[in-house]
C-alpha positions as CSV (number, residue, x, y, z in Angstrom):
1,M,117.5,95.9,102.6
2,D,118.5,92.8,104.4
3,I,116.4,91.9,107.5
4,V,118.0,89.1,109.7
5,G,115.6,87.6,112.1
6,N,112.1,86.0,112.1
7,G,110.6,87.1,115.4
8,F,108.1,89.7,116.5
9,L,110.2,92.7,115.6
10,A,111.6,91.3,112.3
11,R,108.1,90.3,111.1
12,H,106.7,93.8,111.5
13,L,109.9,95.4,110.0
14,R,109.3,93.4,106.7
15,A,107.0,96.3,105.7
16,L,110.3,98.2,105.1
17,A,111.9,95.3,102.9
18,G,111.9,97.2,99.7
19,H,113.4,100.3,101.1
20,H,116.9,101.5,102.1
21,S,119.2,99.6,100.1
22,G,122.7,99.1,101.5
23,T,121.2,98.5,105.2
24,M,121.2,95.4,107.2
25,L,118.6,95.2,110.2
26,L,119.7,92.8,112.7
27,A,116.5,91.9,114.4
28,A,117.6,88.4,115.7
29,G,119.1,89.0,119.0
30,V,118.4,88.5,122.6
31,S,115.1,90.3,123.4
32,W,113.9,88.8,126.6
33,A,115.5,90.6,129.5
34,S,114.0,88.4,132.2
35,H,115.2,85.0,131.0
36,T,118.7,85.0,129.4
37,S,121.7,82.9,129.8
38,P,125.4,83.1,129.0
39,A,124.7,80.9,125.9
40,D,122.1,83.3,124.8
41,F,124.3,86.2,125.0
42,A,127.2,84.4,123.3
43,R,125.0,83.6,120.3
44,E,124.0,87.1,119.9
45,A,127.6,88.3,120.3
46,A,128.7,85.7,117.7
47,L,126.0,86.8,115.4
48,V,126.9,90.5,115.7
49,E,130.6,89.8,115.0
50,E,129.4,87.9,111.8
51,K,127.3,90.7,110.6
52,I,130.0,93.3,111.4
53,A,132.4,91.3,109.2
54,A,129.8,91.2,106.4
55,C,129.0,94.9,106.5
56,L,132.5,96.0,106.7
57,A,133.0,93.9,103.5
58,S,130.0,95.1,101.7
59,G,129.9,98.7,103.0
60,D,126.5,98.3,104.2
61,R,125.1,100.1,107.3
62,L,124.2,97.7,110.2
63,V,121.3,98.6,112.3
64,F,121.5,96.9,115.9
65,F,118.5,96.8,118.2
66,S,119.5,97.5,121.8
67,T,117.4,98.3,124.9
68,A,116.2,101.4,126.7
69,S,114.9,99.3,129.6
70,T,115.6,99.3,133.3
71,G,118.6,97.1,132.7
72,M,120.2,100.0,130.6
73,Y,118.9,103.1,132.3
74,G,117.6,101.9,135.8
75,T,120.6,103.6,137.7
76,V,120.4,106.9,135.7
77,D,119.5,110.1,137.6
78,G,116.8,111.5,135.5
79,P,115.7,110.5,132.0
80,G,117.9,108.0,130.2
81,R,119.9,109.7,127.4
82,E,121.9,108.4,124.6
83,D,124.8,110.7,125.1
84,H,125.3,110.2,128.9
85,P,127.4,107.5,130.5
86,V,125.2,104.6,131.9
87,V,125.9,101.8,134.3
88,P,123.7,98.9,133.4
89,C,122.0,97.2,136.4
90,T,121.2,93.8,134.8
91,P,123.3,91.3,132.8
92,Y,120.8,92.0,129.9
93,G,121.6,95.7,129.9
94,A,125.3,95.1,130.3
95,H,125.3,92.7,127.5
96,K,123.5,95.1,125.1
97,L,125.9,98.0,126.0
98,A,128.8,95.8,125.3
99,L,127.5,95.0,121.9
100,E,126.9,98.7,121.3
101,E,130.6,99.3,122.3
102,R,131.8,96.6,120.0
103,L,129.9,98.1,117.1
104,H,131.5,101.5,117.9
105,A,135.0,100.0,118.1
106,S,134.6,97.9,114.8
107,G,134.6,100.9,112.5
108,V,131.4,99.6,110.8
109,D,128.8,102.1,109.7
110,Y,126.0,101.4,112.2
111,L,122.9,102.7,113.9
112,A,122.0,101.4,117.5
113,L,118.4,101.8,118.4
114,R,117.6,101.5,122.1
115,L,114.0,100.3,122.1
116,G,111.3,101.0,124.7
117,H,108.6,98.2,125.4
118,L,107.1,97.2,122.0
119,V,103.5,96.3,121.8
120,G,101.6,94.9,119.0
121,P,100.0,91.9,117.3
122,G,102.0,88.7,117.5
123,Q,103.9,89.5,120.6
124,P,105.7,86.4,122.2
125,P,103.5,85.0,125.1
126,H,106.5,85.7,127.6
127,Q,106.3,89.4,127.2
128,L,104.6,91.7,129.7
129,L,101.2,92.3,128.1
130,P,100.3,88.7,127.0
131,T,101.6,87.6,130.5
132,L,99.4,90.1,132.4
133,L,96.4,89.2,130.2
134,R,97.0,85.5,130.8
135,Q,97.4,86.0,134.6
136,M,94.3,88.2,134.8
137,G,92.2,85.7,133.1
138,A,93.3,83.1,135.6
139,G,92.3,85.3,138.5
140,T,95.6,86.3,140.0
141,V,98.1,88.9,138.6
142,Y,101.6,89.5,139.9
143,V,102.6,93.1,140.1
144,H,106.3,94.3,140.7
145,R,105.7,97.4,143.0
146,G,106.8,100.5,141.5
147,A,107.5,99.1,138.2
148,T,107.0,101.1,135.1
149,R,107.1,100.4,131.3
150,D,107.4,102.8,128.3
151,L,105.0,101.3,125.9
152,I,105.3,102.0,122.2
153,D,103.2,100.5,119.4
154,I,105.1,98.5,116.9
155,G,103.5,100.2,113.9
156,D,105.0,103.6,115.3
157,V,108.3,101.8,115.7
158,V,108.3,100.7,112.1
159,T,107.5,104.3,111.0
160,I,110.3,105.7,113.3
161,V,112.9,103.2,111.9
162,D,111.9,104.0,108.3
163,R,112.4,107.8,109.1
164,L,115.7,107.3,110.9
165,L,117.0,105.2,108.0
166,A,116.0,107.8,105.5
167,A,117.9,110.5,107.5
168,D,121.2,108.6,106.7
169,L,122.4,108.5,110.2
170,S,125.8,106.9,110.8
171,R,127.4,105.7,114.0
172,E,124.6,107.0,116.1
173,K,122.4,105.8,119.2
174,V,118.8,106.7,119.4
175,N,116.3,105.9,122.0
176,V,113.0,104.7,120.3
177,A,110.2,105.0,123.0
178,S,107.4,107.3,123.8
179,G,109.1,109.1,126.6
180,H,106.5,108.3,129.2
181,A,106.9,105.8,132.0
182,V,103.6,104.1,132.7
183,P,103.1,102.4,136.1
184,V,102.3,98.7,135.7
185,E,99.4,99.3,138.1
186,R,97.8,101.7,135.7
187,I,98.3,99.2,132.8
188,I,96.4,96.5,134.7
189,D,93.7,99.3,135.6
190,H,93.2,99.9,131.9
191,I,93.0,96.2,131.0
192,E,90.5,95.8,133.8
193,E,88.3,98.7,132.5
194,R,88.4,97.3,128.9
195,T,87.9,93.6,129.6
196,G,85.9,93.5,132.9
197,L,88.6,91.1,134.4
198,V,89.3,91.9,138.0
199,P,91.9,89.6,139.3
200,R,93.4,89.5,142.8
201,R,96.6,91.6,142.7
202,V,99.8,90.0,144.4
203,H,102.5,92.7,144.8
204,R,106.2,91.9,144.8
205,D,108.8,94.4,145.9
206,V,111.2,94.0,142.9
207,G,109.9,96.8,140.6
208,G,112.1,99.4,139.0
209,H,111.3,103.0,137.5
210,H,113.2,105.0,135.0
211,T,112.2,107.4,132.3
212,I,113.6,107.4,128.8
213,S,114.6,110.7,127.1
214,T,113.1,111.2,123.5
215,D,114.7,114.7,122.9
216,K,117.1,113.3,120.2
217,L,114.4,111.1,118.7
218,R,111.8,114.1,118.5
219,A,114.7,116.2,116.8
220,L,115.5,113.5,114.3
221,V,112.0,112.3,113.4
222,P,109.5,115.3,113.7
223,E,106.7,112.9,112.6
224,T,106.7,111.7,116.2
225,E,104.7,114.8,117.2
226,A,101.7,113.3,115.4
227,M,102.0,109.9,116.9
228,G,100.2,111.0,120.2
229,F,103.1,110.4,122.6
230,G,102.0,111.8,126.0
231,P,100.5,110.7,129.3
232,G,97.5,109.1,127.5
233,Y,99.3,107.3,124.6
234,H,99.5,104.0,126.4
235,R,95.8,103.8,126.5
236,R,95.6,103.7,122.7
237,V,98.5,101.2,122.6
238,L,96.7,98.9,125.1
239,D,93.3,99.2,123.3
240,A,95.0,98.2,119.9
241,F,96.7,95.2,121.7
242,L,93.5,94.0,123.4
243,T,91.5,94.4,120.2
244,A,94.1,92.1,118.4
245,A,94.1,89.7,121.3
246,V,90.4,89.3,121.3
247,S,90.4,88.9,117.5
248,T,93.2,86.2,117.6
249,A,91.2,84.4,120.3
250,T,88.0,84.4,118.4
251,P,87.3,81.3,116.3
């Protein structure tokens, strides 16, 4: 299996490098919804075109990592589902949907995985949890009122990707998430409880709430039943993240 990329997701997916021959995992695209530019989008679009051509020539399956974020599902009434029409509400969501549609139109054998909010060791510092922890340590945390995140452990994501590839799916979209939207306020509460940090909270009225459907994922990957997805799952994910953060910070 060929893994394209060297970022957070790609590094963890290398655990699967010896499996699933005839598959290319494209884990090198735009992954930061809050700070993107037309140039970033253009680079990812060009990379997707390049890998579509390569996979059409080789017959390999192309795995594309899309998003199940607010940008994709924020305007949906009810849980966001892969088989329902969506109207993205951010440039990032519109960009990822356009690339999904390009894959579908190309005729390539593909799998598009719409990811929830990945959590694990080695997360880029600009992502939500490192940002919250840094702000809380500095004494002031900025909270988007009403915002939620569907947190999923990167280790569970790697297992799910492995199982989905073993299922030999073709030309499918699948949400990869826990299915539980956690208010950011509760995430901060848990970090306070575990670390003893009690920062001043500054609220901003720019938050968004949405829920991700995992019906298709659960049907395709029965192993998700043993992963503990549910209302308390985020606490385990946060505890593992905090343990890794403390370990990394300790000389």
